[in-house]
N, CA, C and O of each residue as an XYZ file, in Angstrom:
424
protein
N      12.001    -13.329     -1.930
C      11.419    -13.761     -3.207
C      12.334    -14.753     -3.914
O      11.851    -15.688     -4.553
N      13.634    -14.565     -3.810
C      14.561    -15.516     -4.445
C      14.458    -16.899     -3.836
O      14.517    -17.923     -4.516
N      14.295    -16.877     -2.480
C      14.199    -18.173     -1.786
C      12.955    -18.911     -2.265
O      12.997    -20.131     -2.424
N      11.853    -18.212     -2.499
C      10.640    -18.866     -2.952
C      10.806    -19.474     -4.317
O      10.285    -20.563     -4.559
N      11.531    -18.804     -5.252
C      11.740    -19.364     -6.572
C      12.665    -20.560     -6.508
O      12.435    -21.557     -7.193
N      13.711    -20.478     -5.696
C      14.650    -21.605     -5.550
C      13.932    -22.810     -4.945
O      14.132    -23.943     -5.383
N      13.109    -22.566     -3.954
C      12.368    -23.657     -3.316
C      11.375    -24.308     -4.314
O      11.243    -25.530     -4.374
N      10.694    -23.460     -5.081
C       9.755    -24.021     -6.072
C      10.486    -24.795     -7.120
O       9.994    -25.850     -7.522
N      11.646    -24.349     -7.606
C      12.401    -25.063     -8.603
C      12.894    -26.392     -8.065
O      12.846    -27.404     -8.764
N      13.373    -26.398     -6.814
C      13.906    -27.606     -6.201
C      12.787    -28.622     -5.997
O      12.997    -29.810     -6.245
N      11.627    -28.204     -5.562
C      10.498    -29.087     -5.345
C      10.058    -29.700     -6.654
O       9.814    -30.905     -6.723
N       9.955    -28.899     -7.684
C       9.509    -29.408     -9.008
C      10.517    -30.422     -9.511
O      10.122    -31.456    -10.050
N      11.784    -30.167     -9.355
C      12.817    -31.116     -9.841
C      12.787    -32.377     -9.100
O      12.882    -33.433     -9.725
N      12.659    -32.368     -7.780
C      12.615    -33.631     -7.002
C      11.337    -34.412     -7.326
O      11.394    -35.626     -7.524
N      10.213    -33.747     -7.382
C       8.945    -34.435     -7.724
C       9.031    -35.094     -9.105
O       8.565    -36.217     -9.295
N       9.622    -34.395    -10.047
C       9.737    -34.949    -11.362
C      10.590    -36.194    -11.406
O      10.288    -37.170    -12.093
N      11.665    -36.123    -10.649
C      12.614    -37.311    -10.597
C      11.942    -38.499     -9.894
O      12.091    -39.646    -10.317
N      11.218    -38.217     -8.841
C      10.593    -39.294     -8.076
C       9.484    -39.971     -8.856
O       9.207    -41.149     -8.630
N       8.837    -39.251     -9.776
C       7.734    -39.819    -10.485
C       8.198    -40.745    -11.593
O       7.411    -41.550    -12.091
N       9.446    -40.648    -11.986
C       9.945    -41.528    -13.068
C      10.071    -42.961    -12.600
O      10.751    -43.203    -11.603
N       9.438    -43.951    -13.281
C       9.558    -45.297    -12.900
C      10.931    -45.923    -13.182
O      11.599    -45.553    -14.147
N      11.336    -46.851    -12.353
C      12.635    -47.473    -12.527
C      12.599    -48.529    -13.673
O      13.655    -48.892    -14.189
N      11.471    -48.994    -14.052
C      11.386    -50.032    -15.080
C      11.020    -51.330    -14.421
O      11.758    -51.831    -13.573
N       9.909    -51.874    -14.792
C       9.470    -53.111    -14.179
C       9.988    -54.328    -14.908
O      10.348    -54.276    -16.084
N      10.014    -55.421    -14.176
C      10.480    -56.680    -14.758
C       9.366    -57.281    -15.578
O       8.199    -57.251    -15.184
N       9.730    -57.824    -16.713
C       8.785    -58.495    -17.598
C       8.827    -60.006    -17.289
O       9.835    -60.524    -16.806
N       7.733    -60.686    -17.573
C       7.678    -62.124    -17.340
C       8.666    -62.844    -18.259
O       9.159    -63.922    -17.927
N       8.951    -62.240    -19.423
C       9.881    -62.877    -20.369
C      11.340    -62.646    -20.044
O      12.198    -63.340    -20.589
N      11.654    -61.701    -19.182
C      13.027    -61.359    -18.801
C      13.519    -62.283    -17.692
O      12.788    -62.646    -16.771
N      14.806    -62.649    -17.829
C      15.399    -63.402    -16.721
C      15.796    -62.380    -15.640
O      15.791    -61.171    -15.871
N      16.127    -62.889    -14.500
C      16.546    -61.998    -13.377
C      17.789    -61.230    -13.829
O      17.896    -60.036    -13.547
N      18.708    -61.859    -14.502
C      19.948    -61.231    -14.918
C      19.641    -60.134    -15.967
O      20.268    -59.074    -15.956
N      18.672    -60.397    -16.873
C      18.273    -59.393    -17.819
C      17.725    -58.116    -17.185
O      18.047    -56.995    -17.577
N      16.873    -58.353    -16.178
C      16.271    -57.223    -15.450
C      17.346    -56.393    -14.744
O      17.346    -55.163    -14.805
N      18.280    -57.115    -14.060
C      19.331    -56.411    -13.340
C      20.212    -55.664    -14.298
O      20.590    -54.525    -14.025
N      20.561    -56.286    -15.444
C      21.385    -55.594    -16.429
C      20.741    -54.369    -16.989
O      21.390    -53.337    -17.157
N      19.438    -54.472    -17.289
C      18.723    -53.324    -17.829
C      18.686    -52.178    -16.844
O      18.861    -51.029    -17.249
N      18.468    -52.440    -15.573
C      18.478    -51.395    -14.543
C      19.825    -50.764    -14.429
O      19.921    -49.545    -14.291
N      20.926    -51.588    -14.485
C      22.248    -51.034    -14.425
C      22.553    -50.199    -15.644
O      23.223    -49.174    -15.513
N      22.102    -50.576    -16.814
C      22.285    -49.762    -18.034
C      21.566    -48.456    -17.953
O      21.972    -47.486    -18.593
N      20.491    -48.396    -17.171
C      19.768    -47.125    -16.958
C      20.413    -46.247    -15.898
O      19.911    -45.165    -15.591
N      21.535    -46.714    -15.334
C      22.282    -45.942    -14.419
C      22.004    -46.194    -12.944
O      22.430    -45.427    -12.081
N      21.279    -47.284    -12.661
C      20.949    -47.604    -11.245
C      22.057    -48.496    -10.649
O      22.648    -49.321    -11.346
N      22.321    -48.311     -9.354
C      23.030    -49.260     -8.558
C      21.965    -50.229     -8.015
O      21.049    -49.815     -7.305
N      22.098    -51.533     -8.359
C      21.045    -52.484     -8.040
C      21.438    -53.267     -6.782
O      22.488    -53.908     -6.730
N      20.572    -53.197     -5.781
C      20.700    -53.973     -4.570
C      19.808    -55.226     -4.721
O      18.606    -55.108     -4.956
N      20.399    -56.407     -4.585
C      19.658    -57.653     -4.777
C      19.302    -58.296     -3.463
O      20.167    -58.552     -2.626
N      18.022    -58.556     -3.286
C      17.501    -59.321     -2.147
C      17.170    -60.674     -2.687
O      16.251    -60.808     -3.495
N      17.905    -61.706     -2.256
C      17.788    -63.052     -2.782
C      17.094    -63.974     -1.775
O      17.432    -63.967     -0.592
N      16.129    -64.761     -2.242
C      15.514    -65.786     -1.482
C      15.885    -67.112     -2.131
O      15.516    -67.356     -3.280
N      16.598    -67.960     -1.427
C      17.064    -69.249     -1.931
C      18.525    -69.168     -2.390
O      19.161    -68.116     -2.336
N      19.036    -70.334     -2.850
C      20.459    -70.399     -3.170
C      20.737    -70.859     -4.595
O      21.898    -71.110     -4.916
N      19.752    -70.982     -5.459
C      19.966    -71.433     -6.804
C      20.762    -70.348     -7.562
O      20.775    -69.192     -7.140
N      21.422    -70.712     -8.672
C      22.161    -69.736     -9.462
C      21.207    -68.670     -9.958
O      20.008    -68.906    -10.102
N      21.773    -67.457    -10.226
C      20.964    -66.311    -10.684
C      20.254    -66.620    -11.982
O      19.181    -66.073    -12.237
N      20.822    -67.481    -12.811
C      20.171    -67.816    -14.089
C      18.848    -68.585    -13.854
O      18.009    -68.642    -14.753
N      18.664    -69.150    -12.709
C      17.384    -69.867    -12.373
C      16.449    -69.058    -11.480
O      15.448    -69.592    -11.002
N      16.744    -67.817    -11.251
C      15.961    -66.963    -10.368
C      14.890    -66.221    -11.131
O      15.018    -65.981    -12.332
N      13.838    -65.860    -10.431
C      12.731    -65.063    -10.955
C      12.606    -63.772    -10.172
O      12.633    -63.796     -8.942
N      12.470    -62.653    -10.851
C      12.290    -61.361    -10.171
C      10.863    -61.322     -9.623
O       9.895    -61.510    -10.361
N      10.750    -61.072     -8.306
C       9.448    -60.970     -7.693
C       9.063    -59.525     -7.332
O       7.887    -59.236     -7.111
N      10.051    -58.621     -7.271
C       9.754    -57.269     -6.854
C      10.904    -56.330     -7.257
O      12.082    -56.670     -7.146
N      10.519    -55.161     -7.722
C      11.475    -54.046     -7.984
C      10.931    -52.869     -7.192
O       9.806    -52.436     -7.439
N      11.690    -52.346     -6.257
C      11.165    -51.327     -5.344
C      12.271    -50.370     -4.851
O      13.437    -50.521     -5.216
N      11.909    -49.437     -4.063
C      12.792    -48.495     -3.394
C      13.688    -47.739     -4.336
O      14.894    -47.646     -4.106
N      13.123    -47.198     -5.393
C      13.885    -46.385     -6.285
C      14.324    -45.132     -5.562
O      13.495    -44.408     -5.011
N      15.597    -44.873     -5.557
C      16.122    -43.665     -4.901
C      16.974    -42.901     -5.904
O      17.805    -43.474     -6.609
N      16.742    -41.588     -5.949
C      17.538    -40.737     -6.765
C      18.080    -39.607     -5.891
O      17.320    -38.880     -5.251
N      19.384    -39.475     -5.878
C      20.035    -38.409     -5.065
C      20.451    -37.336     -6.036
O      21.184    -37.581     -6.994
N      19.949    -36.099     -5.761
C      20.341    -34.963     -6.564
C      21.079    -33.900     -5.772
O      20.960    -33.806     -4.551
N      21.816    -33.134     -6.479
C      22.504    -31.989     -5.955
C      22.130    -30.804     -6.805
O      21.860    -30.982     -7.993
N      22.101    -29.629     -6.275
C      21.749    -28.490     -7.018
C      22.937    -27.546     -7.185
O      23.589    -27.191     -6.204
N      23.215    -27.150     -8.392
C      24.311    -26.240     -8.670
C      23.726    -24.988     -9.311
O      22.832    -25.067    -10.154
N      24.252    -23.817     -8.896
C      23.706    -22.602     -9.492
C      24.158    -22.463    -10.947
O      25.283    -22.808    -11.310
N      23.244    -21.950    -11.758
C      23.583    -21.621    -13.125
C      23.522    -20.118    -13.277
O      23.067    -19.410    -12.379
N      23.980    -19.635    -14.411
C      24.036    -18.190    -14.653
C      22.603    -17.561    -14.539
O      21.577    -18.232    -14.656
N      22.624    -16.306    -14.317
C      21.347    -15.569    -14.233
C      20.511    -15.855    -15.478
O      21.040    -16.052    -16.571
N      19.207    -15.872    -15.285
C      18.312    -16.143    -16.387
C      18.271    -14.968    -17.347
O      17.981    -15.161    -18.528
N      18.559    -13.732    -16.872
C      18.573    -12.577    -17.717
C      17.221    -12.042    -18.115
O      17.096    -11.374    -19.142
N      16.187    -12.327    -17.308
C      14.843    -11.820    -17.616
C      14.841    -10.314    -17.533
O      14.345     -9.655    -18.448
N      15.365     -9.755    -16.493
C      15.425     -8.327    -16.288
C      16.486     -8.071    -15.254
O      16.575     -8.770    -14.245
N      17.287     -7.067    -15.512
C      18.392     -6.764    -14.587
C      17.880     -6.323    -13.239
O      18.603     -6.425    -12.248
N      16.629     -5.825    -13.169
C      16.099     -5.427    -11.889
C      15.753     -6.552    -10.986
O      15.727     -6.380     -9.767
N      15.475     -7.751    -11.559
C      15.074     -8.906    -10.769
C      16.281     -9.710    -10.285
O      16.258    -10.233     -9.170
N      17.326     -9.819    -11.091
C      18.503    -10.603    -10.737
C      18.125    -11.995    -10.269
O      18.602    -12.457     -9.232
N      17.269    -12.666    -11.031
C      16.809    -13.974    -10.634
C      17.879    -15.030    -10.891
O      18.439    -15.100    -11.984
N      18.157    -15.845     -9.889
C      19.075    -16.954    -10.048
C      18.302    -18.263     -9.957
O      17.321    -18.361     -9.220
N      18.739    -19.253    -10.699
C      18.084    -20.538    -10.723
C      19.074    -21.634    -10.321
O      20.286    -21.430    -10.377
N      18.574    -22.751     -9.931
C      19.439    -23.895     -9.619
C      19.152    -25.047    -10.541
O      17.996    -25.354    -10.835
N      20.208    -25.686    -10.996
C      20.091    -26.804    -11.986
C      20.290    -28.073    -11.179
O      21.355    -28.257    -10.590
N      19.274    -28.976    -11.131
C      19.463    -30.269    -10.401
C      20.359    -31.194    -11.164
O      20.209    -31.362    -12.374
N      21.285    -31.793    -10.472
C      22.195    -32.790    -11.072
C      22.033    -34.081    -10.352
O      22.148    -34.106     -9.127
N      21.762    -35.198    -11.063
C      21.602    -36.544    -10.434
C      23.015    -37.031    -10.141
O      23.854    -37.165    -11.032
N      23.250    -37.299     -8.813
C      24.544    -37.827     -8.386
C      24.549    -39.290     -8.069
O      25.610    -39.881     -7.867
N      23.334    -39.912     -8.019
C      23.275    -41.311     -7.708
C      21.874    -41.844     -7.813
O      20.918    -41.146     -7.477
N      21.732    -43.081     -8.277
C      20.432    -43.745     -8.397
C      20.585    -45.165     -7.914
O      21.572    -45.834     -8.220
N      19.600    -45.629     -7.151
C      19.669    -47.013     -6.681
C      18.232    -47.573     -6.693
O      17.241    -46.844     -6.664
N      18.190    -48.912     -6.738
C      16.915    -49.612     -6.735
C      17.122    -50.992     -6.133
O      18.204    -51.563     -6.271
N      16.118    -51.538     -5.474
C      16.201    -52.878     -4.876
C      15.459    -53.865     -5.730
O      14.340    -53.576     -6.153
N      16.026    -55.017     -6.004
C      15.395    -56.086     -6.809
C      15.349    -57.324     -5.913
O      16.381    -57.763     -5.406
N      14.156    -57.888     -5.717
C      13.968    -59.142     -4.987
C      13.876    -60.260     -5.995
O      13.056    -60.204     -6.911
N      14.706    -61.277     -5.840
C      14.682    -62.432     -6.713
C      14.444    -63.717     -5.898
O      14.981    -63.907     -4.807
N      13.608    -64.583     -6.489
C      13.320    -65.894     -5.825
C      14.151    -66.934     -6.492
O      13.956    -67.262     -7.662
N      15.113    -67.467     -5.715
C      16.056    -68.459     -6.202
C      15.835    -69.835     -5.553
O      16.722    -70.689     -5.554
N      14.674    -70.017     -5.022
C      14.370    -71.286     -4.339
C      14.242    -72.377     -5.386
O      13.543    -72.201     -6.384
N      14.899    -73.485     -5.171
C      14.823    -74.562     -6.181
C      13.847    -75.652     -5.803
O      13.678    -76.616     -6.550
């Protein structure tokens, strides 16, 4: 029974994290603004560049591959009833990454 609860909690946590959007690029934002915003949100940004123009002249064409790595640490018993001794796991985000494609063709 404990395994079922732990598995359900882990599944719910992972699905909730995966459903959160990374934040899309706006037409008004520069490529550097988009990258900065994603970094401020805690993402490690991997840049796929097409062309060789400076980043200030680039346009974001795609934001994809959002990845969130979590670890689960046990927390104290929930204390619902001493007969159940239910333990829960608390998901901790240990890393977030996203890929940004920029068009720097001049």
